[in-house]
N, CA, C and O atoms as CSV, one atom per row, in Angstrom:
chain,resi,resn,atom,element,x,y,z
A,1,MET,N,N,72.034,92.023,106.917
A,1,MET,CA,C,73.405,92.479,106.972
A,1,MET,C,C,74.375,91.340,106.738
A,1,MET,O,O,75.395,91.534,106.077
A,2,SER,N,N,74.094,90.169,107.255
A,2,SER,CA,C,75.042,89.072,107.101
A,2,SER,C,C,75.233,88.699,105.633
A,2,SER,O,O,76.327,88.293,105.241
A,3,HIS,N,N,74.194,88.828,104.820
A,3,HIS,CA,C,74.332,88.534,103.394
A,3,HIS,C,C,75.265,89.539,102.716
A,3,HIS,O,O,76.025,89.180,101.817
A,4,SER,N,N,75.202,90.774,103.145
A,4,SER,CA,C,76.089,91.800,102.591
A,4,SER,C,C,77.538,91.524,102.954
A,4,SER,O,O,78.436,91.711,102.133
A,5,ILE,N,N,77.767,91.080,104.180
A,5,ILE,CA,C,79.136,90.759,104.613
A,5,ILE,C,C,79.663,89.584,103.810
A,5,ILE,O,O,80.804,89.614,103.349
A,6,VAL,N,N,78.850,88.547,103.635
A,6,VAL,CA,C,79.265,87.377,102.857
A,6,VAL,C,C,79.580,87.785,101.425
A,6,VAL,O,O,80.575,87.333,100.859
A,7,ALA,N,N,78.754,88.624,100.839
A,7,ALA,CA,C,78.997,89.070,99.464
A,7,ALA,C,C,80.298,89.859,99.367
A,7,ALA,O,O,81.061,89.678,98.417
A,8,TYR,N,N,80.557,90.722,100.327
A,8,TYR,CA,C,81.803,91.508,100.320
A,8,TYR,C,C,83.008,90.588,100.457
A,8,TYR,O,O,83.999,90.755,99.746
A,9,LEU,N,N,82.935,89.623,101.359
A,9,LEU,CA,C,84.038,88.680,101.537
A,9,LEU,C,C,84.243,87.838,100.278
A,9,LEU,O,O,85.382,87.582,99.888
A,10,ALA,N,N,83.169,87.411,99.649
A,10,ALA,CA,C,83.276,86.620,98.419
A,10,ALA,C,C,83.923,87.440,97.302
A,10,ALA,O,O,84.736,86.924,96.535
A,11,LEU,N,N,83.564,88.695,97.220
A,11,LEU,CA,C,84.133,89.576,96.204
A,11,LEU,C,C,85.648,89.661,96.317
A,11,LEU,O,O,86.347,89.824,95.317
A,12,HIS,N,N,86.142,89.550,97.528
A,12,HIS,CA,C,87.582,89.687,97.767
A,12,HIS,C,C,88.263,88.356,98.083
A,12,HIS,O,O,89.322,88.333,98.709
A,13,ASN,N,N,87.658,87.250,97.653
A,13,ASN,CA,C,88.245,85.916,97.821
A,13,ASN,C,C,88.571,85.579,99.270
A,13,ASN,O,O,89.592,84.949,99.544
A,14,MET,N,N,87.726,85.985,100.189
A,14,MET,CA,C,87.923,85.691,101.608
A,14,MET,C,C,86.665,85.068,102.205
A,14,MET,O,O,86.309,85.336,103.353
A,15,LEU,N,N,86.007,84.244,101.420
A,15,LEU,CA,C,84.733,83.664,101.826
A,15,LEU,C,C,84.859,82.782,103.064
A,15,LEU,O,O,83.884,82.630,103.800
A,16,ALA,N,N,86.014,82.204,103.312
A,16,ALA,CA,C,86.201,81.364,104.507
A,16,ALA,C,C,85.939,82.157,105.784
A,16,ALA,O,O,85.516,81.584,106.788
A,17,LYS,N,N,86.181,83.456,105.759
A,17,LYS,CA,C,85.943,84.299,106.928
A,17,LYS,C,C,84.457,84.430,107.245
A,17,LYS,O,O,84.096,84.816,108.357
A,18,ALA,N,N,83.596,84.117,106.288
A,18,ALA,CA,C,82.152,84.240,106.488
A,18,ALA,C,C,81.612,83.164,107.430
A,18,ALA,O,O,80.466,83.260,107.871
A,19,ASN,N,N,82.405,82.150,107.744
A,19,ASN,CA,C,81.965,81.093,108.667
A,19,ASN,C,C,81.893,81.581,110.105
A,19,ASN,O,O,81.338,80.889,110.960
A,20,ASP,N,N,82.435,82.743,110.388
A,20,ASP,CA,C,82.400,83.315,111.733
A,20,ASP,C,C,81.011,83.886,111.984
A,20,ASP,O,O,80.682,84.970,111.501
A,21,ARG,N,N,80.199,83.158,112.737
A,21,ARG,CA,C,78.803,83.565,112.957
A,21,ARG,C,C,78.666,84.809,113.824
A,21,ARG,O,O,77.603,85.430,113.850
A,22,SER,N,N,79.723,85.178,114.530
A,22,SER,CA,C,79.658,86.380,115.368
A,22,SER,C,C,80.031,87.641,114.588
A,22,SER,O,O,79.923,88.749,115.112
A,23,LEU,N,N,80.464,87.477,113.355
A,23,LEU,CA,C,80.931,88.618,112.563
A,23,LEU,C,C,79.880,89.717,112.373
A,23,LEU,O,O,80.206,90.883,112.592
A,24,PRO,N,N,78.642,89.410,111.978
A,24,PRO,CA,C,77.670,90.499,111.798
A,24,PRO,C,C,77.443,91.312,113.076
A,24,PRO,O,O,77.370,92.540,113.023
A,25,LEU,N,N,77.335,90.647,114.204
A,25,LEU,CA,C,77.134,91.368,115.461
A,25,LEU,C,C,78.350,92.223,115.796
A,25,LEU,O,O,78.201,93.360,116.245
A,26,ARG,N,N,79.545,91.691,115.584
A,26,ARG,CA,C,80.760,92.474,115.851
A,26,ARG,C,C,80.854,93.687,114.928
A,26,ARG,O,O,81.342,94.741,115.336
A,27,MET,N,N,80.389,93.543,113.684
A,27,MET,CA,C,80.402,94.674,112.755
A,27,MET,C,C,79.435,95.764,113.220
A,27,MET,O,O,79.733,96.954,113.122
A,28,LEU,N,N,78.274,95.341,113.727
A,28,LEU,CA,C,77.294,96.315,114.213
A,28,LEU,C,C,77.792,97.050,115.452
A,28,LEU,O,O,77.476,98.223,115.654
A,29,GLU,N,N,78.567,96.362,116.275
A,29,GLU,CA,C,79.066,96.955,117.517
A,29,GLU,C,C,80.377,97.721,117.323
A,29,GLU,O,O,80.805,98.444,118.222
A,30,ALA,N,N,81.007,97.571,116.178
A,30,ALA,CA,C,82.312,98.196,115.936
A,30,ALA,C,C,82.183,99.706,115.753
A,30,ALA,O,O,81.147,100.220,115.332
A,31,SER,N,N,83.259,100.385,116.080
A,31,SER,CA,C,83.296,101.825,115.822
A,31,SER,C,C,83.465,102.051,114.322
A,31,SER,O,O,83.810,101.130,113.581
A,32,SER,N,N,83.227,103.241,113.896
A,32,SER,CA,C,83.384,103.594,112.484
A,32,SER,C,C,84.819,103.350,112.019
A,32,SER,O,O,85.043,102.839,110.922
A,33,ASP,N,N,85.776,103.715,112.847
A,33,ASP,CA,C,87.187,103.507,112.491
A,33,ASP,C,C,87.528,102.025,112.401
A,33,ASP,O,O,88.233,101.601,111.485
A,34,ASP,N,N,87.026,101.234,113.355
A,34,ASP,CA,C,87.289,99.796,113.327
A,34,ASP,C,C,86.672,99.145,112.094
A,34,ASP,O,O,87.286,98.274,111.479
A,35,LEU,N,N,85.474,99.557,111.735
A,35,LEU,CA,C,84.815,99.020,110.552
A,35,LEU,C,C,85.600,99.386,109.293
A,35,LEU,O,O,85.808,98.544,108.420
A,36,HIS,N,N,86.026,100.616,109.206
A,36,HIS,CA,C,86.832,101.045,108.062
A,36,HIS,C,C,88.120,100.226,107.969
A,36,HIS,O,O,88.503,99.786,106.885
A,37,ASP,N,N,88.782,100.026,109.099
A,37,ASP,CA,C,90.016,99.236,109.118
A,37,ASP,C,C,89.763,97.798,108.662
A,37,ASP,O,O,90.563,97.231,107.918
A,38,TRP,N,N,88.652,97.212,109.110
A,38,TRP,CA,C,88.324,95.848,108.722
A,38,TRP,C,C,88.065,95.753,107.217
A,38,TRP,O,O,88.549,94.831,106.560
A,39,LEU,N,N,87.306,96.699,106.673
A,39,LEU,CA,C,87.030,96.706,105.236
A,39,LEU,C,C,88.320,96.852,104.427
A,39,LEU,O,O,88.493,96.185,103.407
A,40,GLU,N,N,89.216,97.713,104.876
A,40,GLU,CA,C,90.505,97.886,104.202
A,40,GLU,C,C,91.344,96.615,104.287
A,40,GLU,O,O,92.006,96.241,103.319
A,41,PHE,N,N,91.320,95.952,105.442
A,41,PHE,CA,C,92.063,94.703,105.603
A,41,PHE,C,C,91.565,93.646,104.621
A,41,PHE,O,O,92.365,92.990,103.955
A,42,VAL,N,N,90.253,93.481,104.530
A,42,VAL,CA,C,89.681,92.493,103.617
A,42,VAL,C,C,90.052,92.837,102.181
A,42,VAL,O,O,90.446,91.961,101.412
A,43,ARG,N,N,89.930,94.092,101.823
A,43,ARG,CA,C,90.260,94.513,100.460
A,43,ARG,C,C,91.718,94.228,100.148
A,43,ARG,O,O,92.038,93.718,99.074
A,44,ARG,N,N,92.601,94.552,101.078
A,44,ARG,CA,C,94.042,94.405,100.863
A,44,ARG,C,C,94.469,92.933,100.883
A,44,ARG,O,O,95.197,92.488,99.996
A,45,GLU,N,N,94.021,92.183,101.882
A,45,GLU,CA,C,94.463,90.801,102.040
A,45,GLU,C,C,93.797,89.859,101.045
A,45,GLU,O,O,94.346,88.803,100.731
A,46,GLY,N,N,92.639,90.222,100.555
A,46,GLY,CA,C,91.943,89.370,99.600
A,46,GLY,C,C,92.359,89.622,98.168
A,46,GLY,O,O,91.851,88.978,97.251
A,47,ASP,N,N,93.262,90.534,97.968
A,47,ASP,CA,C,93.687,90.921,96.626
A,47,ASP,C,C,94.741,89.945,96.105
A,47,ASP,O,O,95.936,90.237,96.134
A,48,VAL,N,N,94.289,88.791,95.630
A,48,VAL,CA,C,95.222,87.760,95.176
A,48,VAL,C,C,95.966,88.161,93.908
A,48,VAL,O,O,97.034,87.620,93.622
A,49,ALA,N,N,95.420,89.091,93.155
A,49,ALA,CA,C,96.068,89.519,91.920
A,49,ALA,C,C,97.007,90.709,92.135
A,49,ALA,O,O,97.707,91.110,91.205
A,50,GLY,N,N,97.033,91.281,93.345
A,50,GLY,CA,C,97.905,92.414,93.613
A,50,GLY,C,C,97.469,93.701,92.952
A,50,GLY,O,O,98.300,94.554,92.641
A,51,LEU,N,N,96.174,93.853,92.734
A,51,LEU,CA,C,95.667,95.023,92.024
A,51,LEU,C,C,95.135,96.127,92.932
A,51,LEU,O,O,94.794,97.210,92.455
A,52,ALA,N,N,95.061,95.863,94.229
A,52,ALA,CA,C,94.522,96.876,95.150
A,52,ALA,C,C,95.467,98.077,95.213
A,52,ALA,O,O,96.686,97.913,95.176
A,53,PRO,N,N,94.901,99.284,95.307
A,53,PRO,CA,C,95.764,100.452,95.437
A,53,PRO,C,C,96.514,100.396,96.768
A,53,PRO,O,O,96.036,99.773,97.716
A,54,PRO,N,N,97.671,101.032,96.850
A,54,PRO,CA,C,98.441,100.995,98.097
A,54,PRO,C,C,97.665,101.630,99.240
A,54,PRO,O,O,96.770,102.449,99.031
A,55,GLU,N,N,98.034,101.229,100.467
A,55,GLU,CA,C,97.393,101.792,101.653
A,55,GLU,C,C,97.713,103.276,101.778
A,55,GLU,O,O,98.795,103.730,101.405
A,56,LYS,N,N,96.757,104.014,102.305
A,56,LYS,CA,C,96.995,105.428,102.615
A,56,LYS,C,C,97.565,105.527,104.019
A,56,LYS,O,O,97.139,104.795,104.912
A,57,ASP,N,N,98.511,106.412,104.225
A,57,ASP,CA,C,99.090,106.597,105.560
A,57,ASP,C,C,98.379,107.677,106.323
A,57,ASP,O,O,98.738,107.964,107.465
């Protein structure tokens, strides 16, 4: 799982966040909503080109 998280972070130019060794365990313990929110945050904040679609309300 940790390799998948690193790959996702790298895809969105947020590889520095992969240094958090507690991240995989926190992802496993997170609720579905929290995980979704985290994935959306990475997608949105890592979008250096401004190409991500707008957030849904």
